[in-house]
PLY file of the C-alpha trace (Angstrom):
ply
format ascii 1.0
element vertex 182
property float x
property float y
property float z
element edge 181
property int vertex1
property int vertex2
end_header
-0.87 -30.60 -6.13
-1.96 -30.20 -9.70
-4.14 -27.26 -10.75
-6.58 -27.31 -13.57
-7.70 -24.16 -15.30
-11.41 -24.08 -16.27
-11.87 -23.42 -20.09
-14.63 -20.82 -20.54
-16.75 -20.75 -23.59
-17.88 -17.62 -25.44
-21.47 -18.19 -23.81
-20.13 -18.57 -20.37
-18.40 -15.37 -20.84
-21.40 -13.57 -22.01
-23.25 -15.07 -19.14
-20.70 -13.82 -16.66
-21.02 -10.28 -18.31
-24.98 -10.24 -18.37
-25.01 -11.42 -14.59
-22.87 -8.66 -13.59
-19.83 -10.88 -12.23
-17.35 -8.97 -14.46
-18.77 -5.55 -13.93
-15.98 -2.97 -13.35
-13.17 -5.31 -14.53
-11.05 -4.88 -17.50
-10.95 -8.24 -18.97
-11.19 -10.27 -22.21
-11.50 -13.73 -23.13
-8.44 -15.37 -24.96
-8.54 -19.11 -25.68
-10.94 -19.79 -22.98
-9.18 -17.99 -20.40
-10.51 -14.75 -18.84
-7.47 -12.38 -18.88
-6.92 -9.12 -17.08
-6.18 -6.29 -19.70
-3.17 -4.07 -19.35
-3.72 -0.64 -18.08
-3.82 1.96 -20.79
-1.30 4.76 -20.90
-2.15 8.15 -22.56
0.30 7.66 -25.65
-1.67 4.17 -26.00
-5.14 5.78 -25.97
-4.17 8.90 -28.15
-2.52 6.60 -31.05
-5.50 4.35 -31.38
-7.85 7.28 -31.17
-5.83 9.09 -33.90
-5.96 5.84 -35.95
-9.74 5.31 -35.68
-10.27 9.00 -36.73
-7.88 8.58 -39.54
-9.51 5.41 -40.73
-12.97 6.33 -40.37
-12.25 9.54 -42.78
-10.31 7.58 -45.17
-12.98 4.48 -45.34
-16.10 6.44 -45.00
-18.75 3.98 -45.71
-16.56 1.23 -47.08
-16.10 -0.20 -43.49
-17.08 0.06 -39.95
-14.16 1.21 -37.66
-14.38 0.02 -34.08
-12.34 1.25 -31.15
-11.42 -1.20 -28.31
-14.63 -3.24 -29.06
-14.77 -7.12 -28.73
-14.56 -9.53 -31.66
-15.89 -12.95 -31.11
-13.31 -15.75 -32.28
-14.18 -19.50 -32.95
-11.42 -20.62 -30.27
-13.46 -19.38 -27.39
-11.92 -15.73 -27.61
-13.22 -12.42 -27.22
-10.55 -10.27 -27.52
-10.67 -6.23 -27.54
-8.31 -5.08 -30.33
-7.68 -1.59 -30.20
-9.15 -1.07 -33.73
-11.27 -3.42 -35.85
-12.25 -2.63 -39.42
-15.41 -4.53 -40.34
-17.75 -5.09 -43.05
-20.80 -2.45 -43.04
-23.26 -1.69 -42.07
-22.93 -1.02 -38.22
-26.34 -2.33 -37.61
-24.99 -5.90 -38.65
-23.45 -5.80 -35.13
-26.45 -4.79 -33.24
-26.90 -8.40 -31.72
-23.23 -9.81 -32.02
-19.49 -8.73 -32.10
-17.69 -9.02 -35.37
-16.31 -12.60 -36.25
-13.46 -13.68 -38.48
-15.66 -13.71 -41.62
-16.86 -10.12 -40.82
-13.31 -8.48 -40.09
-11.48 -6.84 -42.88
-8.44 -6.27 -40.48
-7.42 -5.64 -37.03
-4.86 -3.38 -35.35
-3.42 -3.76 -31.80
-1.49 -0.62 -30.61
1.41 -1.68 -28.40
3.38 0.23 -25.96
4.41 -2.06 -23.37
3.06 -5.58 -24.90
5.06 -5.73 -28.21
6.15 -9.31 -27.63
2.73 -10.41 -26.68
1.04 -8.62 -29.60
3.50 -9.94 -32.18
3.42 -13.59 -30.70
0.68 -14.88 -28.58
-2.01 -12.43 -30.14
-0.85 -13.24 -33.73
-0.92 -16.78 -33.09
-4.45 -16.52 -32.10
-5.51 -14.38 -34.89
-3.86 -16.50 -37.42
-5.54 -19.61 -36.03
-8.94 -17.94 -36.21
-8.02 -16.85 -39.83
-7.90 -13.17 -39.55
-6.42 -12.48 -43.04
-4.91 -8.85 -41.98
-3.59 -8.04 -38.60
-1.32 -5.01 -37.98
0.39 -4.06 -34.94
1.61 -0.36 -34.24
4.93 -0.41 -32.15
4.76 3.14 -30.45
8.30 2.90 -29.11
9.83 1.46 -32.17
7.76 3.81 -34.48
7.07 0.60 -36.68
3.93 -1.10 -38.24
4.01 -4.75 -38.24
1.64 -6.31 -40.92
0.80 -9.85 -40.69
-0.88 -11.79 -43.45
-1.29 -15.25 -44.94
-2.50 -17.17 -42.00
-1.85 -20.95 -42.14
-1.79 -23.52 -39.17
-1.77 -20.85 -36.39
1.07 -18.74 -37.93
1.21 -15.83 -40.10
3.51 -16.62 -43.28
4.24 -13.13 -44.04
5.21 -10.37 -41.42
6.59 -7.35 -42.77
7.76 -4.10 -40.75
6.98 -0.59 -42.18
8.08 2.87 -40.89
6.83 4.81 -43.98
4.91 4.21 -47.19
1.55 3.08 -48.07
-0.13 -0.30 -47.18
-3.11 -1.60 -49.18
-5.40 -3.68 -47.04
-6.12 -7.32 -48.59
-10.00 -6.68 -48.29
-9.98 -3.24 -49.76
-7.57 -3.00 -52.54
-8.63 0.39 -53.61
-7.52 1.89 -50.27
-4.02 3.27 -49.46
-3.29 3.58 -45.95
-0.58 5.88 -45.10
1.66 4.27 -42.39
2.83 7.71 -41.27
-0.60 8.47 -40.21
-1.13 5.60 -38.07
2.34 6.00 -36.15
2.23 9.71 -35.62
0 1
1 2
2 3
3 4
4 5
5 6
6 7
7 8
8 9
9 10
10 11
11 12
12 13
13 14
14 15
15 16
16 17
17 18
18 19
19 20
20 21
21 22
22 23
23 24
24 25
25 26
26 27
27 28
28 29
29 30
30 31
31 32
32 33
33 34
34 35
35 36
36 37
37 38
38 39
39 40
40 41
41 42
42 43
43 44
44 45
45 46
46 47
47 48
48 49
49 50
50 51
51 52
52 53
53 54
54 55
55 56
56 57
57 58
58 59
59 60
60 61
61 62
62 63
63 64
64 65
65 66
66 67
67 68
68 69
69 70
70 71
71 72
72 73
73 74
74 75
75 76
76 77
77 78
78 79
79 80
80 81
81 82
82 83
83 84
84 85
85 86
86 87
87 88
88 89
89 90
90 91
91 92
92 93
93 94
94 95
95 96
96 97
97 98
98 99
99 100
100 101
101 102
102 103
103 104
104 105
105 106
106 107
107 108
108 109
109 110
110 111
111 112
112 113
113 114
114 115
115 116
116 117
117 118
118 119
119 120
120 121
121 122
122 123
123 124
124 125
125 126
126 127
127 128
128 129
129 130
130 131
131 132
132 133
133 134
134 135
135 136
136 137
137 138
138 139
139 140
140 141
141 142
142 143
143 144
144 145
145 146
146 147
147 148
148 149
149 150
150 151
151 152
152 153
153 154
154 155
155 156
156 157
157 158
158 159
159 160
160 161
161 162
162 163
163 164
164 165
165 166
166 167
167 168
168 169
169 170
170 171
171 172
172 173
173 174
174 175
175 176
176 177
177 178
178 179
179 180
180 181
């Protein structure tokens, strides 16, 4: 027997949310598939919350910092990255989620999903032209910075454990790696 998966669009997904079909479920839409999200451990939550607070204080009015909020991708995806740094003002997103052209950079926090975040999610974000994608590796105490998306792959992937990173979209901003990792 051959099984065929149904490909869901963002519009289908929104209809399911509005109708209540997905109420109480922790899911996200990735490449047209509705995927259960991994359960969250306390270290994961604390790490992204500290990151959000640090980035909000650092960026002030230069960007909107969202925590675990959906972004809409053209490849029928609506993932919920741990941190999304987007073009202000926040009211811009009253009727829609940030899309690639709105996103300065995305950050995923990885405690048990490092391979998935560095491979599958990186491919998806590269394909949808997210210029700056960062992964906080809690266990390895590393920050992986992905840049230069081309043909569904990031051409530049650099690991940091210390130092300063300059976001591509905000070259006057200096992000301290240590403040994201600890």
